[in-house]
DRENTIDREN-556834 format. One record per residue (C-alpha): residue number from 1; residue in three letters; x, y, z. Coordinates in pm, whole numbers. Layout:
<rs>
num, residuo, x, y, z
NUM, ALA, X, Y, Z
...
</rs>
This chain:
<rs>
num, residuo, x, y, z
1, PHE, -194, 658, 939
2, SER, -175, 1027, 1010
3, PRO, -150, 1289, 739
4, ALA, 220, 1381, 755
5, GLY, 497, 1169, 612
6, PRO, 873, 1181, 644
7, ARG, 909, 1360, 312
8, ALA, 580, 1547, 312
9, ARG, 513, 1881, 473
10, PRO, 281, 1874, 776
11, ILE, -84, 1897, 678
12, THR, -358, 2055, 881
13, THR, -693, 1881, 919
14, GLY, -859, 2130, 687
15, GLU, -618, 2035, 408
16, ILE, -678, 1659, 407
17, PRO, -845, 1574, 78
18, MET, -1154, 1358, 96
19, SER, -1077, 1197, -238
20, TYR, -774, 1069, -420
21, THR, -688, 929, -759
22, PRO, -660, 551, -729
23, ILE, -331, 394, -827
24, PRO, -388, 227, -1164
25, SER, -372, -151, -1182
26, PHE, -423, -397, -1462
27, PRO, -416, -774, -1521
28, SER, -86, -921, -1637
29, GLY, -16, -1291, -1683
30, GLY, -251, -1409, -1410
31, ASP, -145, -1137, -1166
32, ILE, -229, -771, -1113
33, ARG, 33, -507, -1192
34, ILE, 11, -192, -983
35, GLY, 113, 131, -1152
36, GLN, 273, 445, -1013
37, ASN, 91, 650, -753
38, PRO, -43, 953, -945
39, ASN, -113, 1163, -634
40, ALA, 110, 1452, -530
41, ALA, 334, 1406, -227
42, ASN, 224, 1734, -72
43, ASP, -116, 1615, 43
44, TYR, -267, 1310, 208
45, ALA, -410, 1170, -118
46, HIS, -87, 981, -197
47, VAL, -105, 802, 140
48, LYS, -472, 709, 97
49, ALA, -412, 580, -256
50, PHE, -110, 376, -147
51, ILE, -298, 214, 140
52, ALA, -597, 135, -81
53, ALA, -378, -34, -344
54, PHE, -140, -225, -117
55, ARG, -335, -312, 199
56, PRO, -475, -644, 65
57, TYR, -124, -760, -29
58, ALA, 22, -645, 303
59, ALA, -255, -835, 485
60, THR, -161, -1153, 296
61, ALA, 206, -1104, 380
62, SER, 120, -1040, 745
63, ARG, -78, -1364, 774
64, ARG, 208, -1561, 622
65, LEU, 478, -1392, 833
66, SER, 367, -1471, 1188
67, GLY, 165, -1153, 1208
68, LEU, 426, -899, 1099
69, PRO, 198, -594, 1141
70, ILE, 19, -483, 825
71, LYS, 92, -123, 914
72, PHE, 465, -200, 940
73, ILE, 464, -380, 605
74, LEU, 285, -85, 445
75, ALA, 535, 157, 604
76, LEU, 827, -49, 475
77, TRP, 686, -68, 123
78, ALA, 589, 302, 129
79, GLU, 936, 409, 241
80, GLU, 1114, 184, -8
81, SER, 896, 294, -301
82, GLY, 832, 661, -222
83, TRP, 466, 582, -153
84, GLY, 445, 395, -483
85, ARG, 564, 691, -690
86, ASN, 899, 542, -793
87, GLU, 912, 438, -1157
88, ALA, 1170, 161, -1103
89, GLN, 957, -14, -840
90, ALA, 649, 8, -1061
91, ALA, 836, -137, -1359
92, ALA, 980, -423, -1151
93, GLN, 672, -464, -929
94, ASN, 927, -469, -646
95, TRP, 783, -232, -388
96, ALA, 1031, -331, -114
97, ASN, 1354, -311, -318
98, ILE, 1414, -682, -267
99, SER, 1750, -795, -397
100, TYR, 1927, -1126, -358
101, THR, 2285, -1241, -382
102, ASP, 2157, -1592, -458
103, PRO, 2017, -1573, -813
104, ALA, 1758, -1845, -748
105, HIS, 1560, -1642, -495
106, PRO, 1308, -1521, -405
107, ALA, 1020, -1722, -541
108, GLY, 859, -1546, -834
109, ASN, 1165, -1341, -934
110, THR, 1140, -1307, -1311
111, GLY, 1422, -1057, -1363
112, TYR, 1703, -1198, -1573
113, TYR, 2054, -1060, -1582
114, PHE, 2303, -1218, -1820
115, SER, 2303, -1592, -1749
116, GLY, 2111, -1582, -1420
117, ARG, 1848, -1396, -1229
118, SER, 1877, -1028, -1161
119, ARG, 2002, -932, -817
120, TYR, 1729, -667, -810
121, CYS, 1412, -874, -821
122, THR, 1139, -828, -1079
123, PHE, 793, -976, -1033
124, GLN, 497, -1036, -1263
125, GLY, 265, -838, -1040
126, ALA, 150, -763, -686
127, SER, 78, -1124, -585
128, GLY, 415, -1239, -718
129, PHE, 580, -955, -527
130, THR, 393, -1051, -208
131, ASN, 507, -1413, -245
132, GLY, 864, -1293, -303
133, PHE, 848, -1064, 1
134, VAL, 728, -1353, 220
135, SER, 988, -1583, 67
136, PHE, 1259, -1328, 141
137, PHE, 1180, -1349, 513
138, THR, 1113, -1721, 535
139, ASP, 1420, -1813, 330
140, ARG, 1637, -1593, 550
141, ALA, 1493, -1750, 865
142, LYS, 1615, -2096, 762
143, PRO, 1901, -2235, 973
144, ASP, 2152, -2237, 688
145, SER, 2116, -1863, 625
146, ALA, 2397, -1633, 738
147, VAL, 2148, -1395, 899
148, SER, 1894, -1658, 1003
149, GLN, 1914, -1597, 1377
150, THR, 1814, -1232, 1340
151, TYR, 1514, -1317, 1121
152, ARG, 1410, -1604, 1351
153, SER, 1439, -1367, 1648
154, MET, 1221, -1110, 1473
155, LEU, 958, -1368, 1380
156, GLY, 975, -1505, 1736
157, GLN, 916, -1157, 1879
158, LEU, 608, -1129, 1657
159, ARG, 467, -1447, 1806
160, ALA, 536, -1320, 2160
161, ASP, 434, -954, 2118
162, PRO, 136, -872, 1895
163, ASN, 225, -499, 1901
164, PRO, 601, -464, 1859
165, SER, 738, -115, 1805
166, PRO, 824, -14, 1450
167, GLU, 1171, 84, 1576
168, ALA, 1231, -270, 1705
169, LEU, 1112, -430, 1381
170, ALA, 1315, -194, 1163
171, ALA, 1621, -251, 1383
172, TYR, 1586, -628, 1334
173, LEU, 1574, -576, 959
174, GLN, 1876, -348, 966
175, GLN, 2071, -594, 1182
176, ALA, 1983, -868, 933
177, GLN, 2126, -655, 652
178, TYR, 1791, -579, 489
179, ASN, 1902, -216, 460
180, SER, 2233, -85, 592
181, SER, 2152, 286, 573
182, SER, 2179, 468, 907
183, SER, 1852, 646, 822
184, PHE, 1655, 323, 764
185, VAL, 1519, 276, 1119
186, PRO, 1409, 640, 1171
187, LEU, 1260, 669, 820
188, VAL, 1056, 346, 838
189, SER, 947, 432, 1194
190, SER, 840, 780, 1085
191, THR, 654, 642, 783
192, TYR, 482, 390, 1014
193, ARG, 342, 682, 1210
194, THR, 218, 856, 893
</rs>
């Protein structure tokens, strides 16, 4: 990761802080809840803190998702959660803004809404979120899924190309309706290069 992010001003080498305030975490029901990133967005400390807190979970997700690059997973989670500074993601432990139209998914979703599960997923902690993130991809890659071919194609590309471009991966996600915003591909790609 380099010191500038899509929402941060460019930073010169002399400005990169050597230290950062770690993102708080605490045990919760057999999992670890990760708090909000306390570092300001105008320096590199927020990036360093985010990577330190989320890299182990991104590595687990990468292993379980045919090698989806750790750096891409971190970029996706960073972009979706404002580098871990968003209060809603911290409260829900949903760092990727995972939502489902099927109330039974993903695995580990504990968010209840009226008589079923919340469309916006809530997880017990970081491991539950990681399992839900993996489940989101693997469930959508199943043959009976409406967008299964796009997810299978993306996972197939990962098996064939160990270094796919962030633009290609983000475009697969957008095509599979992960995020329909026209700014999704450039923002995730830019964050990937941060």
